[in-house]
C-alpha positions in Angstrom: -2.1 24.1 15.5 -1.0 22.1 18.6 2.3 22.5 20.5 2.7 18.6 20.7 3.3 16.9 17.3 3.4 13.1 18.4 1.0 11.9 16.2 3.3 13.3 13.2 6.1 11.2 14.8 4.0 8.0 15.0 3.0 8.4 11.0 6.9 9.1 10.4 7.9 5.5 11.8 4.8 3.7 9.9 5.6 5.5 6.7 9.4 4.4 7.4 8.1 0.9 7.9 6.5 1.0 4.5 9.9 2.3 2.9 11.7 -0.8 4.4 8.7 -3.0 3.2 9.2 -1.9 -0.4 12.8 -2.3 -0.2 12.5 -6.0 1.0 9.4 -7.2 -1.5 11.1 -5.3 -4.3 14.9 -6.8 -4.4 13.8 -10.0 -6.1 12.4 -8.5 -9.1 15.6 -6.2 -9.1 18.0 -9.2 -8.4 16.0 -11.9 -10.7 18.3 -11.5 -13.7 21.0 -12.8 -11.7 19.2 -15.3 -9.7 17.6 -16.9 -12.9 21.1 -17.0 -14.6 22.7 -18.7 -11.6 19.8 -21.0 -10.8 18.7 -21.3 -14.2 15.2 -20.3 -13.3 12.3 -19.1 -16.0 9.9 -16.4 -16.4 7.4 -19.0 -15.2 8.9 -19.7 -12.3 8.9 -15.7 -11.5 5.2 -15.6 -12.1 4.6 -18.7 -9.8 6.6 -17.2 -6.9 5.1 -13.9 -7.6 1.7 -15.2 -7.2 2.6 -17.5 -4.1 3.4 -14.1 -2.3 0.3 -12.5 -3.5 -1.9 -15.0 -2.7 -0.2 -15.0 1.1 -0.4 -11.2 1.0 -4.0 -11.6 0.2 -4.4 -14.1 3.2 -2.2 -11.7 5.3 -4.2 -8.7 4.9 -7.3 -10.3 6.7 -5.3 -12.3 9.3 -3.4 -9.3 10.2 -6.5 -7.0 10.0 -7.9 -9.3 13.0 -5.0 -9.2 14.5 -4.4 -5.9 14.8 -8.0 -5.5 16.0 -7.0 -8.2 18.7 -3.6 -7.1 20.0 -3.6 -3.4 19.3 -1.2 -1.3 17.0 2.0 -1.1 18.8 2.4 -5.5 19.0 0.6 -5.9 15.4 3.5 -4.0 14.0 6.1 -5.8 16.0 4.8 -9.3 15.1 4.2 -8.1 11.3 7.9 -6.5 10.8 10.1 -9.0 12.7 8.4 -12.1 10.7 8.8 -10.5 7.5 12.6 -9.3 8.3 13.3 -12.8 9.1 11.5 -14.1 5.7 13.8 -11.6 3.8 17.0 -13.2 5.1 15.8 -16.4 4.3 15.8 -15.4 0.5 19.4 -15.8 0.9 19.5 -19.3 1.7 16.6 -20.4 -1.3 17.9 -22.5 -3.9 15.0 -23.3 -6.3 11.3 -22.8 -7.0 10.1 -24.2 -3.8 12.1 -22.5 -1.4 11.9 -19.2 -2.9 8.1 -20.1 -3.1 8.1 -20.9 0.3 10.0 -18.0 2.0 8.2 -15.6 -0.7 5.0 -16.9 1.0 6.3 -16.2 4.6 7.3 -12.8 3.5 3.8 -12.0 1.7 1.3 -13.2 5.2 3.7 -10.9 7.4 4.4 -7.9 5.0 0.0 -7.6 4.5 0.2 -6.1 8.1 1.4 -3.0 7.2 -1.6 -1.7 5.7 -4.3 -2.9 7.9 -2.0 -1.6 10.9 -1.6 1.9 9.0 -5.2 2.4 8.5 -5.6 1.4 12.1 -2.8 3.9 13.5 -4.3 6.3 11.3 -7.7 6.0 12.7 -6.6 6.2 16.2 -4.1 9.1 16.0 -5.6 11.7 13.4 -8.7 13.5 13.6 -10.8 13.3 10.3 -9.6 16.5 8.5 -5.9 15.2 8.8 -6.5 11.4 7.9 -6.3 11.6 4.3 -2.8 13.5 4.9 -1.6 11.1 7.5 -2.4 8.1 4.8 -0.6 10.0 2.2 2.2 10.3 4.4 2.3 6.5 4.9 1.8 5.9 1.3 4.4 8.2 0.1 6.7 5.7 2.3 6.1 3.0 0.1 6.7 5.4 -3.0 10.1 6.3 -1.4 10.4 2.7 -0.9 10.0 2.1 -4.7 12.3 4.9 -5.7 15.1 4.1 -3.5 14.7 0.2 -3.8 16.4 -0.5 -7.2 19.3 1.7 -6.7 19.8 0.6 -3.2 19.7 -3.1 -4.2 21.4 -2.5 -7.2 24.4 -1.0 -5.2 24.3 -3.3 -2.6 24.4 -6.1 -5.3 27.5 -4.7 -6.8 29.2 -3.9 -3.2 28.6 -7.1 -1.8 29.0 -9.2 -4.9 26.2 -11.5 -4.4 22.1 -11.6 -4.3 22.7 -13.7 -1.1 24.4 -11.0 0.9 22.0 -8.4 -0.4 18.9 -10.3 1.1 20.4 -10.5 4.3 21.8 -6.9 4.5 18.3 -5.6 3.6 16.4 -7.9 5.9 18.2 -6.5 8.9 16.6 -3.1 8.3 13.4 -4.4 9.5 14.9 -5.4 13.1 16.5 -2.0 13.6 13.2 -0.2 13.0 11.5 -2.0 16.0 13.8 -0.2 18.4 12.5 3.5 17.9 8.9 1.9 17.4 9.0 0.2 20.9 10.3 3.3 22.5 7.8 5.6 20.9 5.0 3.9 20.2 3.5 3.3 23.9 0.0 3.3 23.7 -2.7 5.1 21.6 -3.2 8.8 22.2 -6.0 8.6 25.0 -3.1 7.1 27.3 0.1 7.8 25.7 2.4 9.2 28.5 4.0 11.5 26.4 1.1 13.3 24.8 -0.2 16.7 26.2 -3.5 17.4 27.0 -4.1 19.8 23.8 -2.9 17.4 21.4 -5.2 14.7 22.8 -8.2 16.8 22.9 -7.3 17.9 19.3 -7.3 14.3 18.1 -10.2 13.0 19.7 -12.7 16.0 19.6 -11.6 16.0 15.8 -13.1 12.4 15.1 -16.6 13.8 14.6 -18.0 14.0 11.3 -18.9 17.8 10.9 -21.7 17.0 8.3 -23.3 14.5 10.5 -22.2 15.6 13.9 -21.4 12.3 14.8 -18.2 9.9 15.5 -17.5 6.7 13.9 -18.0 4.6 17.1 -20.0 1.6 15.8 -17.9 -1.5 15.9 -19.8 -4.2 14.1 -18.7 -7.9 13.9 -17.3 -9.4 10.7 -21.0 -10.5 9.3 -22.4 -7.2 10.0 -19.7 -5.1 8.5 -20.0 -7.3 5.0 -24.0 -6.3 5.6 -23.4 -2.8 4.6 -23.1 -2.0 1.0 -20.5 1.1 1.8 -17.9 -2.1 3.2 -18.4 -3.7 -0.2 -17.9 -0.1 -2.1 -14.2 0.0 0.1 -13.5 -3.9 -1.0 -14.6 -3.1 -4.6 -12.7 -0.1 -4.8 -9.5 -1.6 -3.5 -10.0 -4.8 -5.7 -10.1 -2.9 -8.7 -7.3 -0.2 -7.8 -4.6 -2.4 -6.2 -3.6 -4.4 -9.4 -2.7 -1.0 -11.2 0.0 -0.4 -8.6 1.3 -3.7 -8.8 1.5 -4.1 -12.4 4.3 -1.6 -11.9 5.8 -3.5 -8.7 5.9 -6.6 -9.8 6.6 -6.4 -13.8 8.3 -3.0 -14.3 11.9 -4.7 -14.0 10.7 -7.3 -16.7 9.0 -4.7 -18.9 12.5 -2.7 -18.8 14.3 -6.0 -19.4 12.1 -7.7 -22.3 11.1 -4.1 -24.2 14.4 -2.5 -24.0 17.0 -5.2 -23.1 17.9 -3.7 -19.7 20.1 -5.5 -17.3 20.1 -5.1 -13.5 22.5 -1.9 -13.5 20.1 -0.6 -16.2 16.7 -1.4 -14.4 18.6 0.1 -11.2 18.9 3.5 -13.2 15.2 3.6 -14.5 12.7 1.7 -12.4 12.8 4.1 -9.3 11.4 7.0 -11.9 7.6 6.0 -11.8 7.7 6.1 -7.7 8.4 9.7 -8.0 5.0 10.3 -9.0 3.7 7.9 -6.6 5.3 9.9 -3.8 4.1 13.2 -4.9 0.5 11.9 -5.8 0.3 10.6 -1.9 1.2 14.1 -0.7 -1.0 15.5 -3.1 -4.2 13.4 -2.5 -4.1 13.9 1.2 -3.3 17.7 1.2 -5.9 18.3 -1.3 -8.4 16.3 0.8 -7.3 18.3 4.1 -7.6 21.7 2.2 -11.2 20.9 0.9 -12.6 19.9 4.2 -10.9 23.0 5.7 -12.6 24.7 3.2 -16.0 23.7 4.4 -16.5 20.7 2.1 -18.4 17.5 3.6 -16.1 14.3 3.5 -18.4 12.9 1.5 -17.6 15.4 -1.4 -14.0 15.6 -0.6 -13.1 11.8 -0.5 -15.2 11.4 -3.9 -13.8 14.3 -5.6 -10.3 13.4 -5.0 -10.8 9.6 -5.9 -12.4 10.7 -9.0 -9.5 12.8 -10.1 -6.9 10.2 -9.3 -9.0 7.8 -11.6 -9.0 10.4 -14.3 -5.1 10.9 -14.3 -5.0 7.1 -14.0 -7.0 6.6 -17.0 -5.6 9.1 -19.4 -1.8 8.1 -18.5 -2.5 4.3 -18.9 -3.8 5.2 -22.5 -0.8 7.4 -23.3 1.7 4.7 -22.1 0.4 2.3 -25.0 2.3 4.5 -27.2 5.3 5.3 -25.3 8.4 5.3 -27.7 11.4 5.4 -25.6 12.1 4.1 -21.9 12.4 7.5 -20.5 8.9 8.5 -21.6 7.3 5.1 -20.6 8.5 5.7 -17.2 7.7 9.2 -17.1 4.2 8.4 -17.9 4.3 5.3 -15.4 5.1 8.3 -12.6 1.7 10.2 -14.1 0.0 6.9 -13.3 1.2 6.0 -10.0 0.5 9.8 -9.0 -2.9 9.1 -9.9 -3.1 6.0 -8.1 -1.8 7.6 -4.5 -3.9 10.4 -5.0 -6.7 8.2 -5.0 -5.6 5.1 -2.9 -4.9 7.4 0.3 -8.5 8.6 0.3 -9.7 5.1 -0.4 -7.7 3.6 2.6 -9.5 6.2 4.9 -12.6 4.9 4.1 -12.9 2.3 6.8 -12.1 5.1 9.4 -14.8 7.3 8.0 -17.5 4.2 8.3 -16.3 2.4 11.3 -15.0 2.6 15.0 -11.3 2.0 15.3 -12.5 -1.4 16.8 -13.7 -2.6 13.4 -11.2 -0.5 11.3 -8.3 -3.2 10.8 -10.9 -5.9 10.0 -12.5 -4.2 7.1 -9.2 -2.8 6.1 -8.1 -6.5 6.0 -11.1 -7.8 4.1 -10.2 -4.9 1.3 -6.5 -5.8 1.1 -7.2 -9.5 0.6 -9.7 -8.7 -2.1 -7.1 -6.4 -3.6 -4.3 -8.9 -4.0 -6.7 -11.7 -5.1 -7.2 -9.1 -7.9 -3.4 -9.0 -8.4 -3.1 -13.0 -8.5 -5.6 -12.5 -11.3 -3.4 -9.9 -12.9 -0.3 -12.1 -12.6 -1.6 -15.1 -14.3 -2.8 -12.7 -16.9 0.1 -10.8 -17.9 2.6 -13.4 -19.0 -0.7 -14.5 -21.5 -1.4 -10.9 -23.0 2.2 -9.5 -23.0 3.8 -12.2 -25.5 4.2 -9.2 -28.1 4.2 -6.4 -25.7 2.8 -4.7 -22.7 0.3 -3.0 -24.1 -2.8 -5.1 -23.2 -1.7 -4.6 -19.7 -2.1 -1.1 -19.7 -5.5 -1.4 -21.5 -6.5 -3.5 -18.4 -5.2 -1.0 -16.0 -7.5 1.8 -17.8 -10.6 -0.2 -17.4 -9.6 -0.9 -13.4 -9.2 2.8 -13.0 -12.7 3.4 -14.2 -14.1 0.7 -12.0 -12.5 1.9 -9.0 -14.2 5.3 -9.2 -17.6 3.8 -10.1 -17.4 1.4 -7.0 -17.3 4.2 -4.9 -19.7 6.4 -6.3 -22.2 3.6 -6.6 -21.6 1.9 -3.5 -20.9 4.4 -1.2 -23.9 7.2 -1.7 -22.6 9.1 1.8 -19.6 8.7 3.4 -20.2 9.1 6.8 -20.3 7.0 10.2 -22.3 4.0 10.0 -25.1 2.9 12.4 -26.3 -0.3 13.1 -29.3 -1.1 11.0 -31.8 -0.7 13.8 -30.7 2.5 14.4 -30.7 3.5 10.6 
C-alpha cells in the first residue's frame, strides 16, 4: 500500500522487546525446581515472590504510562528495558526470599513499561485500520517469548551448568536490544528523517474514525480520563482478562510439576506449547479486525465482535481443560485458551487509542495495566488455596473471568469512537 514500511520495522522491534521480556520473566518459574532445592525454598516462598513481582508490575504500569507520555516512546523504552535487564542479572546473586523478592520487584516495575509503551507506539505509528494487527504483532512477540522461554532457559541451564549463569546470560539480551532501537527510533512518524511523505500521510490521515469522521485528539488529564465510563470499560476488561494469561505464565510449570511429576527438562518440553496458540491468536485477532474494517465494518462493531469471539473460545476451552486426561491434551487445550486470549486482548489494548489522543493513551493504558495486575495478585493468592487437590477450580475461575471480560466492553463501551470533552458532547 505504501513504498516505505518503517512502521513495521518499529513494531517488529517492539515485538522483539516482548520476546525478551517473556524470556526474562519466565526464567524464575522454569528454574524454580533447582533454585528451591539449592536454597531450601518452598511453594509459599514462590507465591510471595510472584506477588511481589505482580504488585510491582501493577504499580509500574501506571508509573510507566505516565513516563511514556512525559518523555516519549523512544526514551521510555530505553529506561524500561535497561532497568529490567539489570534486574534480571541481579537474580543471579539472590540468596533467599528477601533478595529474590527485591530483585523481582525491580524487574516487575521496569517490565511493566513494555505494555503502555507498545500501546503508545501503536497509536503514533499506525492508522486505525492497522492498529489491531500491529498490536497483534506485538502480542505475538510475548507469545513467542513464552514459546521459546522454557526450552531456551532449560538449554542454557544445562549448557551453563547453573541457574546463576542463566540469569546473567538472558539479562544481557535486553542491553543488546537497545542498539537497534536507538538507531531506528529517532522520533514519531511526523518528524522521522527516514520516513517518506507517502507513508507519513498514510499513517496520519488514517487516524481518523471513518464512522464518526473525527480523530482521537482529546487529551484529558488523569481525573477527566476516569470520568468517562468508556475508560472504566477498558480498565474493567483488562482487570478480568489478564489473570487468564497469568494463570499459565505464573503457574503452568508448577501445574506440570505437581500434576504430572515433571522436572526442569520435562517442563521445557511441554510448557512452550500453549504459547503457540497465543502467537496464532495474536495474528488472527489483528488480521480479523483489519479485514472487517476494510470490509466496511465500523470500529465499534469490529472491536466488539473480535473481543466476543476471543471470550467464547476462552470460555469453552477453559471448561474442557477441567477434564484433560493427559499432559499433552492439557497443553493443547491451553493453547486454545491462549489463542482466544490473544484474539481478544489485542483489540482491548487498542481501545485507549480508539478513545483518546496519543498524549493520553499511555496514561489510560497504564491505569488498565495496573488494574489488570492487581487482579493477578488476587489470583496468585487464591491459587495455592484452591489447588490443593487439583487445578480444576482455577480453570473454573478463568471461565468466569472470560465472561466478565466481554460484558465489560459491551456494557461500559456503548460506542467505540473518539471521546470528546463532556462540555462538547
